[in-house]
N, C-alpha and C positions, 0 to 999 in steps of 0.2 A: 272532616279533614282526615286524609289518609295517615299522616304522621301521628296524629293523636290516637287513632285507632290502633296503630302499630305499637305505640307505647302502652296502651291498655292491654293489648294481647301479650306483650312481653311481661307486663306486670303479672298477668294471670299465669304465665309460665313460671315465673319466679315463685309465686304462691304454690304452684304444683310441686316445685322442687322442695319447698319447705315441708309440705305434707308428705312427700315421698321419703324425706329424711326421717320423719317420725315413724313411718311404716317400716323402715329398715329392710327394704327389699334388696335382694342381691344385686350387685352392680352389673351382672350380665343380663339383667332384665332389659329388654329393648326400650321400654318407656323410660327407665332410669337412665339408660345411656343417652337417649335423645334429649331428655331434659338437662342432663349434665353437660352435654355438648353445646346446648343453647345458652346455659346460664354461667358455666364456669369461666368463660373469657372475661366476664364483668365481675363475678364474685371473687375470683382468685386475687386480683390486685387489692380489693377492699380488705380481704382477709389478711393479706400480708402487712397492711398498715394498722388494721383494727385488731387488737388482741381479743381472744375469746375470754369471756368473764364467767368464771364458774363452770367452764365446759360448754357454755352457750355461745353459738355463732350468731352474731348480730349483723353480719354482712348482708343478708337478704333484706333486713329492715332498712339499712343504709341505702341499698340499691333501690328499694321501692320508694323511699323518700326522694332520692335523686330523680327517679323517673317521674314522680308526680310534679316535681319542680320543673323538669324539662317540659312536661305536658302543659303546665301553666304558662311557661314562657312562649311555647309554640302557639298555644291557643290565643294568648294575648297579642302576639305579633300579627295574627291574621284576623283579629276581631275588629 
């Protein structure tokens, strides 16, 4: 199903964003800009509600859990 594949693809993009944050590439890098453009609209609202703990940003983990829940709901609806 296409929607499940899109959720999987977006989950992969979120994981890439996490890895790029570890690499600390400059923001003017085209890959960093593209991944940020794709992920920040969903990560920013989560960050505004979820405080960072010890300097760690848990918003990608929350987003990935939400995406997996969405995937299960969508997959279950069409099973």
